[in-house]
VOGU-3710 file (C-alpha; in Angstrom, 3 decimals, decimal comma):
1> mtsiqktlen> -32,938/-18,305/-19,685  -35,319/-18,989/-16,819  -34,300/-18,726/-13,168  -34,611/-22,531/-12,894  -32,204/-23,073/-15,774  -29,731/-20,529/-14,416  -29,796/-22,044/-10,922  -29,255/-25,552/-12,249  -26,333/-24,376/-14,364  -24,837/-22,762/-11,256
11> lglsekevrv> -24,945/-26,214/-9,651  -22,705/-27,599/-12,369  -25,019/-28,682/-15,173  -24,554/-27,660/-18,770  -27,405/-26,174/-20,787  -28,151/-29,554/-22,419  -27,944/-31,387/-19,097  -30,480/-28,962/-17,634  -32,883/-29,700/-20,470  -32,505/-33,452/-19,933
21> ylaclelgsa> -32,997/-33,183/-16,166  -36,145/-31,062/-16,556  -37,478/-33,469/-19,183  -36,964/-36,404/-16,819  -38,747/-34,555/-14,010  -41,796/-34,079/-16,235  -41,808/-37,557/-17,766  -41,034/-39,613/-14,675  -39,450/-42,819/-16,001  -38,764/-42,679/-19,733
31> svsevaekag> -36,466/-44,063/-22,386  -33,506/-42,140/-23,696  -35,373/-41,527/-26,952  -38,393/-40,113/-25,114  -36,240/-37,921/-22,921  -34,252/-36,661/-25,903  -37,438/-35,793/-27,788  -38,876/-33,974/-24,767  -35,612/-32,057/-24,281  -35,370/-31,181/-27,951
41> lkrtsvynfl> -32,048/-32,995/-28,366  -30,695/-35,800/-30,492  -30,645/-39,203/-28,784  -26,953/-39,643/-29,629  -26,217/-36,283/-28,041  -27,850/-37,342/-24,768  -25,681/-40,463/-24,615  -22,574/-38,231/-24,640  -23,229/-36,878/-21,145  -25,721/-39,368/-19,688
51> eemvgkgfls> -23,125/-41,246/-17,656  -21,806/-38,008/-16,200  -25,292/-36,921/-15,080  -25,823/-40,270/-13,386  -22,450/-39,886/-11,689  -23,385/-36,405/-10,457  -26,503/-37,853/-8,860  -29,080/-36,032/-10,979  -30,380/-39,086/-12,831  -30,795/-42,800/-12,221
61> eikrddqill> -30,971/-45,613/-14,746  -33,628/-48,287/-14,300  -33,652/-51,527/-16,285  -37,160/-52,714/-17,192  -37,967/-55,449/-19,729  -34,539/-55,231/-21,341  -34,956/-51,468/-21,696  -32,993/-48,748/-19,900  -35,230/-46,031/-18,486  -34,106/-42,728/-17,080
71> taedpkvlen> -35,581/-41,150/-13,983  -34,763/-37,873/-12,291  -33,605/-37,901/-8,696  -35,762/-36,125/-6,113  -35,261/-32,340/-6,525  -34,285/-32,206/-2,840  -30,942/-33,598/-3,976  -30,227/-30,082/-5,275  -30,472/-28,643/-1,775  -28,133/-31,319/-0,456
81> kaqknlasvq> -25,627/-30,554/-3,196  -25,777/-26,830/-2,461  -25,211/-27,452/1,251  -22,263/-29,732/0,515  -20,765/-27,136/-1,803  -21,171/-24,451/0,869  -19,579/-26,671/3,510  -16,659/-27,408/1,180  -16,060/-23,720/0,520  -16,295/-22,858/4,224
91> silpelsamf> -13,767/-25,557/5,086  -11,098/-23,989/2,866  -11,885/-20,323/3,589  -9,184/-19,943/6,299  -6,512/-21,212/3,911  -7,785/-19,062/1,049  -7,898/-15,992/3,302  -4,332/-16,603/4,426  -3,212/-16,829/0,810  -5,161/-13,671/-0,060
101> nqpdnkpkir> -3,345/-11,647/2,607  0,151/-12,615/1,525  2,353/-9,645/0,592  2,763/-10,749/-2,999  -0,928/-10,125/-3,593  -2,221/-6,798/-4,813  -2,924/-4,479/-1,834  -6,562/-3,815/-1,040  -7,307/-0,099/-0,888  -10,543/1,468/0,346
111> fyqgiagirk> -11,191/5,199/-0,125  -13,380/7,404/2,079  -14,492/11,016/1,671  -15,740/13,749/3,965  -15,975/13,873/7,747  -18,299/10,864/7,615  -15,604/8,957/5,747  -12,965/9,962/8,308  -15,192/8,664/11,094  -15,777/5,414/9,242
121> iyeetlkske> -12,021/4,826/9,051  -11,734/5,329/12,804  -14,617/2,889/13,298  -12,674/0,308/11,290  -9,681/0,643/13,626  -11,906/-0,424/16,535  -11,835/-3,937/15,078  -8,071/-4,224/15,643  -6,818/-7,010/17,878  -3,422/-5,347/18,171
131> piyafsdfek> -2,136/-1,950/19,377  -2,389/0,965/16,959  0,874/2,765/16,118  0,291/6,289/14,894  1,556/9,642/13,702  -0,943/12,213/15,006  -1,725/15,899/14,652  -4,304/16,610/17,355  -4,236/20,304/16,445  -5,861/19,571/13,086
141> mmplmerwmw> -7,981/16,626/14,152  -9,678/17,760/17,345  -11,200/21,092/16,197  -13,101/19,190/13,479  -14,842/16,673/15,735  -13,768/17,112/19,342  -16,667/15,388/21,108  -16,721/12,486/18,652  -12,959/11,912/18,975  -13,046/11,863/22,792
151> ryaerraerg> -15,834/9,296/22,638  -13,904/7,295/20,050  -10,901/7,182/22,400  -13,145/5,956/25,215  -14,626/3,207/23,022  -11,172/2,137/21,862  -9,992/1,894/25,476  -13,102/-0,095/26,376  -12,079/-2,627/23,728  -8,574/-2,829/25,182
161> ikfitiakdg> -6,886/-1,415/22,070  -3,770/0,532/23,014  -2,920/3,645/21,005  0,796/4,556/20,794  1,491/7,749/18,914  4,151/10,237/17,883  2,285/13,546/18,033  2,916/17,118/16,993  3,192/19,425/20,005  0,320/21,785/20,726
171> pwarkaears> -2,527/22,522/23,162  -4,707/19,700/21,936  -1,837/17,239/22,101  -1,249/18,244/25,735  -4,941/17,734/26,515  -4,770/14,276/24,970  -1,623/13,501/26,942  -3,388/14,471/30,175  -6,042/11,822/29,450  -3,629/9,168/28,232
181> eehmremkiv> -4,189/6,752/31,100  -7,981/6,612/30,775  -7,710/6,324/26,983  -4,973/3,645/26,916  -2,785/6,091/25,033  1,008/6,353/25,080  2,478/9,481/23,506  5,736/11,108/22,567  5,190/14,759/21,685  7,527/16,357/19,162
191> kniefdtein> 8,104/20,055/18,540  8,859/21,695/15,208  7,259/19,016/13,044  4,370/19,105/10,585  1,984/16,190/10,104  -0,395/16,959/7,257  -2,012/13,551/7,700  -2,618/11,072/10,479  -1,383/7,526/9,965  -2,660/4,581/12,016
201> iyenkaails> -0,755/1,308/11,593  -2,418/-1,837/12,925  -2,471/-5,536/12,071  -1,796/-5,698/8,309  -3,370/-2,306/7,603  -2,435/1,350/7,395  -5,132/4,010/7,725  -4,185/7,404/6,291  -6,394/10,395/7,085  -6,272/13,967/5,802
211> ferpfagliv> -7,852/16,740/7,881  -7,513/19,294/5,100  -10,563/20,085/2,988  -12,277/18,302/1,323  -11,291/15,707/3,985  -10,473/12,193/2,823  -8,743/9,023/3,853  -7,937/5,508/2,856  -7,184/2,119/4,359  -4,428/0,100/2,708
221> edvaiartlk> -4,543/-3,587/3,581  -1,199/-5,184/2,791  1,249/-7,067/5,014  4,400/-5,643/3,427  3,224/-2,017/3,490  2,049/-2,242/7,098  5,293/-3,926/8,168  7,423/-1,266/6,447  5,498/1,652/7,951  5,640/0,087/11,388
231> svwlmlwssi> 9,416/-0,364/11,077  9,804/3,332/10,221  7,544/4,244/13,128  9,544/2,087/15,580  12,794/3,639/14,403  11,467/7,160/15,005  9,877/6,215/18,307  13,126/4,827/19,667  15,019/7,978/18,623  12,681/10,346/20,499
241> k> 13,525/10,980/24,138
//
């Protein structure tokens, strides 16, 4: 199959309709018999879909001396059709996206590996238009990438994204608390607790990061999961003095 044939089929033509359209382009105005012969099809077969091709705007029928001739429409009509199809799809994208994000759909999960993957997850959270609710272990996080994490906090604050976290007590947590105002961070520090992962809950997503080797993380995009985790977080937050 040539690229021309494949493209025309993508625009809604069948394999036989493509052959007829290309035959008409080469012949100009021609009878059904001539077009069928050029396309390598039976004349009766062409009649089966001729009306549909005319309706789609690929062909026109011209009556001349009591004979019906077929002529192909200007190939520019293909560009117009493609643009109309694109506009139609774009017009329904918001509705389709809303349907796609409903909780009864399968959650979207993206996996990341290594320190580079951890950083990429944090970069994704910078797109949030809502506060980030988190469980944090600064003692495990900061030694791995201290300078990068301070800069990340500055960039997040510059975007106006508030970070509200329940954090394990420790020296790094206290350093973070001391810079809470400049980093738009609100913290409640808890003693005698172990967080083996960090969890960031925002919008309809939950980012889960592990600072244990080999270092990995994932982003789960699902309304129901994010809502449930946030409810648990709010319950714990309200219970901590």
